[in-house]
C-alpha positions as CSV (number, residue, x, y, z in Angstrom):
1,M,16.3,-31.8,0.6
2,K,12.5,-31.9,0.7
3,L,11.2,-29.4,3.3
4,L,7.7,-29.1,4.7
5,I,7.2,-25.5,5.7
6,T,4.2,-24.6,7.9
7,G,3.0,-21.0,8.1
8,A,4.2,-20.6,4.5
9,S,1.8,-17.8,3.6
10,G,2.8,-15.6,6.6
11,F,5.1,-12.6,6.6
12,L,8.2,-14.7,7.4
13,G,7.0,-17.9,5.8
14,Q,6.8,-16.4,2.3
15,Y,10.5,-15.5,2.5
16,V,11.5,-18.8,4.0
17,V,9.8,-20.7,1.1
18,A,11.5,-18.4,-1.4
19,E,14.9,-18.8,0.2
20,A,14.5,-22.6,0.2
21,L,13.6,-22.6,-3.4
22,L,16.4,-20.3,-4.4
23,K,18.8,-22.7,-2.6
24,G,17.5,-25.6,-4.7
25,H,15.3,-27.4,-2.2
26,K,11.9,-29.0,-2.9
27,V,9.3,-27.4,-0.7
28,R,5.9,-28.6,0.4
29,A,4.3,-25.4,1.7
30,V,1.5,-25.6,4.2
31,V,-1.1,-22.8,4.0
32,R,-4.5,-22.3,5.5
33,P,-7.5,-23.7,3.6
34,S,-8.8,-20.2,3.0
35,S,-5.4,-18.8,1.6
36,N,-5.4,-17.3,-1.9
37,E,-2.4,-18.9,-3.5
38,K,-2.3,-16.4,-6.3
39,L,-1.0,-13.8,-3.8
40,L,2.1,-16.0,-3.2
41,T,4.8,-15.2,-5.7
42,W,6.1,-18.8,-5.7
43,H,2.8,-20.6,-5.9
44,N,3.4,-22.1,-9.3
45,H,7.2,-22.8,-8.9
46,P,8.1,-26.3,-10.3
47,N,9.8,-27.3,-7.1
48,L,6.8,-26.4,-4.9
49,E,3.8,-28.3,-3.7
50,L,1.0,-26.3,-2.0
51,V,-0.9,-28.1,0.8
52,R,-4.0,-26.7,2.4
53,I,-4.2,-27.9,6.0
54,D,-5.6,-26.5,9.3
55,L,-3.0,-27.6,11.8
56,R,-5.5,-27.2,14.6
57,R,-7.0,-30.4,13.3
58,K,-5.1,-33.7,12.7
59,N,-6.7,-34.4,9.3
60,G,-4.2,-34.6,6.5
61,I,-1.0,-33.8,8.4
62,V,0.5,-37.3,8.2
63,D,-0.1,-37.4,4.5
64,A,1.6,-34.0,4.1
65,L,4.7,-35.3,5.8
66,L,5.2,-38.3,3.6
67,G,8.6,-38.2,1.7
68,V,9.7,-35.1,3.7
69,D,13.3,-34.8,5.0
70,A,12.7,-32.0,7.5
71,V,10.1,-29.7,8.8
72,I,10.4,-25.9,9.3
73,H,7.6,-25.0,11.7
74,L,6.7,-21.3,11.4
75,A,2.9,-21.5,12.0
76,A,1.7,-19.6,15.0
77,A,-1.3,-17.4,16.0
78,K,-0.2,-13.8,16.7
79,L,-3.6,-12.2,17.1
80,G,-6.7,-12.9,19.2
81,D,-7.3,-13.9,22.8
82,F,-5.4,-16.6,24.7
83,Y,-7.6,-19.4,23.5
84,T,-7.3,-18.4,19.8
85,R,-3.6,-18.2,20.1
86,F,-3.4,-21.4,22.1
87,A,-5.2,-23.3,19.3
88,G,-3.2,-21.7,16.6
89,T,0.2,-22.2,18.3
90,V,0.1,-24.9,20.9
91,I,-2.5,-27.3,19.6
92,A,-1.2,-26.8,16.1
93,T,2.3,-27.7,17.2
94,E,1.1,-30.8,19.2
95,N,-0.8,-32.1,16.2
96,L,2.2,-31.6,13.9
97,L,4.6,-33.3,16.3
98,D,2.2,-36.3,16.7
99,A,2.0,-36.6,12.9
100,M,5.8,-36.4,12.6
101,I,6.2,-39.3,14.9
102,E,3.6,-41.3,12.9
103,A,5.2,-40.4,9.6
104,N,8.7,-41.1,11.0
105,V,10.0,-37.6,10.1
106,M,12.5,-36.8,12.8
107,R,14.1,-33.5,11.7
108,L,12.5,-30.3,13.0
109,I,13.5,-26.7,12.8
110,D,11.1,-24.9,15.2
111,I,10.8,-21.1,15.0
112,S,10.4,-19.6,18.5
113,T,11.0,-16.0,19.6
114,F,13.0,-13.7,21.8
115,S,9.8,-13.3,23.8
116,V,10.6,-16.4,25.8
117,Y,13.4,-14.8,27.8
118,D,13.0,-13.5,31.4
119,Y,13.7,-9.8,30.9
120,L,12.4,-8.7,34.3
121,R,15.0,-10.8,36.2
122,T,17.8,-10.2,33.8
123,P,19.9,-7.1,34.8
124,S,19.9,-4.1,32.5
125,N,22.8,-4.0,29.9
126,T,23.2,-7.8,30.0
127,T,24.0,-9.4,26.6
128,I,21.0,-11.7,25.7
129,T,22.3,-15.0,24.5
130,E,20.8,-18.5,24.1
131,N,21.8,-19.1,27.8
132,T,19.8,-16.3,29.1
133,L,17.1,-17.4,31.6
134,V,13.7,-18.3,30.1
135,E,10.6,-16.5,31.5
136,F,10.0,-17.5,35.2
137,D,6.4,-16.4,35.4
138,P,4.6,-16.7,32.0
139,L,1.2,-15.7,33.4
140,E,2.5,-12.1,33.8
141,R,3.4,-12.0,30.1
142,D,1.2,-11.4,27.0
143,E,-0.6,-14.2,25.2
144,Y,2.1,-14.5,22.5
145,A,4.9,-15.1,25.0
146,Q,2.8,-17.6,26.9
147,T,1.9,-19.7,23.9
148,K,5.4,-19.7,22.5
149,L,6.8,-20.8,25.9
150,L,4.3,-23.7,25.8
151,Q,5.3,-24.5,22.2
152,E,8.9,-24.7,23.2
153,E,8.0,-27.1,26.0
154,L,6.3,-29.4,23.5
155,V,9.2,-29.3,21.2
156,R,11.7,-30.1,24.0
157,E,9.5,-33.1,25.0
158,F,9.4,-34.3,21.4
159,E,13.2,-34.1,21.2
160,Q,13.8,-35.9,24.5
161,N,11.2,-38.6,24.3
162,H,11.6,-39.6,20.7
163,S,15.3,-39.0,20.0
164,T,14.5,-36.6,17.3
165,Q,16.8,-34.0,15.6
166,V,15.6,-30.6,16.7
167,T,16.9,-27.1,16.2
168,I,15.1,-24.2,17.9
169,I,15.5,-20.8,16.2
170,R,14.7,-17.7,18.3
171,P,14.6,-14.6,16.0
172,G,14.5,-11.1,17.4
173,L,12.1,-8.6,16.0
174,I,11.6,-9.5,12.3
175,Y,11.1,-6.5,10.1
176,G,10.6,-5.8,6.4
177,R,8.2,-4.4,4.0
178,G,4.8,-3.8,5.6
179,E,6.3,-4.6,9.1
180,L,8.5,-1.6,9.9
181,W,6.8,-0.1,13.0
182,S,6.8,-2.1,16.2
183,T,5.6,-2.4,19.8
184,L,9.3,-2.2,20.8
185,L,9.1,1.5,20.0
186,G,6.0,2.2,22.2
187,G,2.5,1.5,23.0
188,Q,-0.5,2.2,20.8
189,L,-3.1,4.5,22.5
190,T,-5.4,5.1,19.5
191,K,-5.4,4.1,15.8
192,N,-2.7,6.7,14.9
193,L,-1.4,7.8,18.3
194,W,1.5,6.1,20.1
195,L,3.2,6.5,23.4
196,R,6.9,6.5,22.5
197,I,8.7,4.9,25.4
198,G,12.4,5.7,25.7
199,A,14.9,6.4,23.0
200,Y,18.2,4.6,23.6
201,A,17.3,0.9,24.1
202,T,18.8,-1.3,21.4
203,I,16.2,-3.0,19.2
204,P,17.0,-6.7,18.5
205,L,16.2,-6.5,14.8
206,T,16.5,-9.1,12.1
207,Y,15.6,-8.3,8.5
208,V,13.1,-10.8,7.1
209,E,15.4,-11.9,4.3
210,N,18.4,-12.3,6.7
211,C,16.2,-14.3,9.0
212,A,14.9,-16.6,6.3
213,D,18.4,-17.3,5.1
214,A,19.4,-18.3,8.7
215,I,16.4,-20.6,9.0
216,V,17.2,-22.5,5.8
217,C,20.8,-22.7,6.8
218,A,19.7,-24.4,10.0
219,A,17.8,-27.0,8.0
220,E,20.8,-27.7,5.8
221,R,23.5,-28.0,8.5
222,S,23.9,-31.1,10.7
223,E,25.8,-28.9,13.3
224,A,22.5,-27.2,14.1
225,I,20.9,-30.4,15.4
226,G,20.3,-30.2,19.1
227,Q,21.0,-26.4,19.2
228,T,19.0,-23.3,20.2
229,I,20.1,-20.4,18.1
230,N,19.3,-16.7,18.4
231,I,18.9,-14.7,15.2
232,V,19.6,-11.0,15.2
233,D,21.5,-8.8,12.7
234,D,24.7,-6.9,13.1
235,N,25.1,-3.3,14.2
236,L,21.7,-3.0,15.9
237,P,20.2,0.5,16.2
238,T,18.7,2.3,19.2
239,Q,15.0,3.2,19.1
240,R,15.9,6.8,18.2
241,A,18.4,5.8,15.5
242,Y,15.8,3.5,13.9
243,V,13.0,6.0,13.8
244,K,15.4,8.6,12.3
245,K,16.2,6.2,9.5
246,L,12.4,5.7,8.9
247,Q,12.0,9.5,8.7
248,L,14.8,9.8,6.2
249,R,12.8,7.4,3.9
250,N,9.6,9.3,4.4
251,Y,8.0,6.4,6.2
252,P,4.5,7.5,7.5
253,L,5.1,7.6,11.2
254,P,2.2,7.7,13.7
255,K,1.7,10.7,16.0
256,M,3.7,10.2,19.1
257,I,3.8,11.3,22.7
258,H,7.3,10.8,24.1
259,V,7.8,9.6,27.7
260,N,11.1,8.9,29.5
261,W,11.9,5.2,30.1
262,T,12.7,5.6,33.8
263,L,9.5,7.6,34.4
264,M,7.4,5.1,32.5
265,R,8.9,2.1,34.4
266,A,8.2,3.8,37.8
267,L,4.6,4.5,36.7
268,A,4.1,0.9,35.6
269,W,5.4,-0.5,38.9
270,T,3.2,1.9,40.9
271,M,0.1,0.8,38.9
272,W,1.0,-2.8,39.0
273,M,1.6,-2.8,42.8
274,Y,-1.7,-0.9,43.4
275,N,-3.6,-3.5,41.2
276,K,-2.0,-6.4,43.1
277,K,-2.5,-5.0,46.6
278,F,-5.8,-3.2,46.5
279,L,-7.6,-4.6,43.5
280,K,-6.4,-8.2,44.0
281,G,-5.0,-8.3,40.5
282,Q,-8.5,-7.9,39.0
283,A,-7.8,-4.9,36.8
284,K,-6.6,-5.8,33.3
285,L,-3.9,-3.2,32.7
286,P,-2.6,-2.4,29.2
287,G,0.7,-4.2,28.5
288,I,2.8,-1.0,28.8
289,F,1.6,-0.6,32.4
290,N,2.7,-4.1,33.3
291,P,6.4,-3.9,34.4
292,V,7.1,-7.5,33.2
293,I,5.9,-6.7,29.7
294,L,7.5,-3.3,29.8
295,D,10.9,-4.7,30.6
296,A,10.5,-7.2,27.8
297,R,10.0,-4.4,25.3
298,F,12.0,-1.5,26.4
299,K,14.7,-2.4,29.0
300,H,18.3,-1.8,27.9
301,F,20.1,-5.0,26.7
302,R,22.8,-6.0,24.2
303,F,22.2,-8.9,21.8
304,S,24.6,-11.5,20.3
305,N,24.4,-13.5,17.1
306,A,27.7,-15.3,17.7
307,R,26.3,-18.8,17.9
308,A,24.3,-18.3,14.6
309,K,27.5,-17.2,12.9
310,Q,29.5,-20.1,14.3
311,I,27.0,-23.0,13.9
312,L,25.2,-21.9,10.7
313,N,28.1,-20.3,9.0
314,W,25.7,-17.4,8.5
315,K,26.0,-13.7,8.5
316,P,23.3,-11.1,7.7
317,K,23.3,-10.5,3.9
318,Y,21.6,-7.1,4.2
319,S,22.6,-4.2,6.4
320,L,20.0,-2.1,8.2
321,D,20.2,0.7,5.6
322,T,20.0,-1.7,2.7
323,A,17.1,-3.6,4.3
324,L,15.2,-0.4,4.9
325,D,15.8,0.7,1.3
326,R,14.5,-2.6,0.1
327,S,11.5,-2.4,2.4
328,C,10.5,1.1,1.3
329,N,10.8,0.7,-2.5
330,N,8.2,-0.7,-4.8
331,N,10.3,-3.5,-6.4
332,E,9.2,-7.1,-6.0
333,L,11.4,-8.8,-3.4
334,L,10.3,-12.4,-3.9
335,Q,11.1,-13.0,-7.6
336,L,12.5,-16.4,-8.3
337,P,14.7,-17.4,-11.3
338,N,13.4,-19.4,-14.2
339,S,16.3,-21.8,-14.1
340,L,16.5,-23.9,-11.0
341,P,19.7,-24.7,-9.0
342,S,20.3,-28.3,-8.3
343,L,19.0,-29.8,-5.0
344,Q,21.2,-29.2,-2.0
345,P,22.2,-32.1,0.3
346,L,22.3,-31.8,4.1
347,R,25.6,-30.2,4.9
348,G,27.8,-31.8,7.5
């Protein structure tokens, strides 16, 4: 297959491109105009074309899609205010989908997120699956969740109005080298001081190489068309167990102030209600003092990857311990072989 991969220079994107090349696919990798291609291990691979496009503008997108069999859409804005993220996620997706229609490319693998689920209204200890309710009140969530919800709406409309072949992939927390500490462990107070919230909530982790494998599998398999699929690894750890594993590997942890989950939740509800009732919602509270955001990060749930295993014939290649070992050593993870495998057809 020939795959167009957006967000190719990002943390997950670099691994998705590498996985697609390892499986023998041709890749047209979309990076920002300012990206330094020499930092990308695969930039001179013979099965790769590098395309510099700003998806926030329509220029050049249709040309980049010519001859492509499928699109893996990873590009999204994770930093900045709402308007910055809206442009980098929603407008970019809208421009891409319009170009796909014009170029008659009908196969899309859209990368969404676990952030779209409605954790506040989902009871504790529920198993989060693809059928879990999606967020009811996006305005109470952070900018990332809001823009990813809007992105999913665009993709659903694209699927329904144009009879396209869409797969929506919702990864949990993607971790790997350089991305081992997370807001699912607490809230940042200063540069090196965190409020550690709770200890026993399960973290919905997916190691970046496992996740990349699942995404490429979704592009290859016709069974994935029309499906929404959650991606998490097996044997997920609690917050406490995960931090202990980081300590064993001498990972530089920030300074932490520990706070009980039940106490933190009660405090957040008190501040939230006071803001609503007496301040008319004008106070902009940190995310950890918003009970909606707090539940999304720290409430106790279970997580299933059963659909991914069934539809994609996928299972996580690397265990948590192996993934952490790979993430904490100095070996290059994205090396590609000199000899290229043959191109892989779409699997039925």
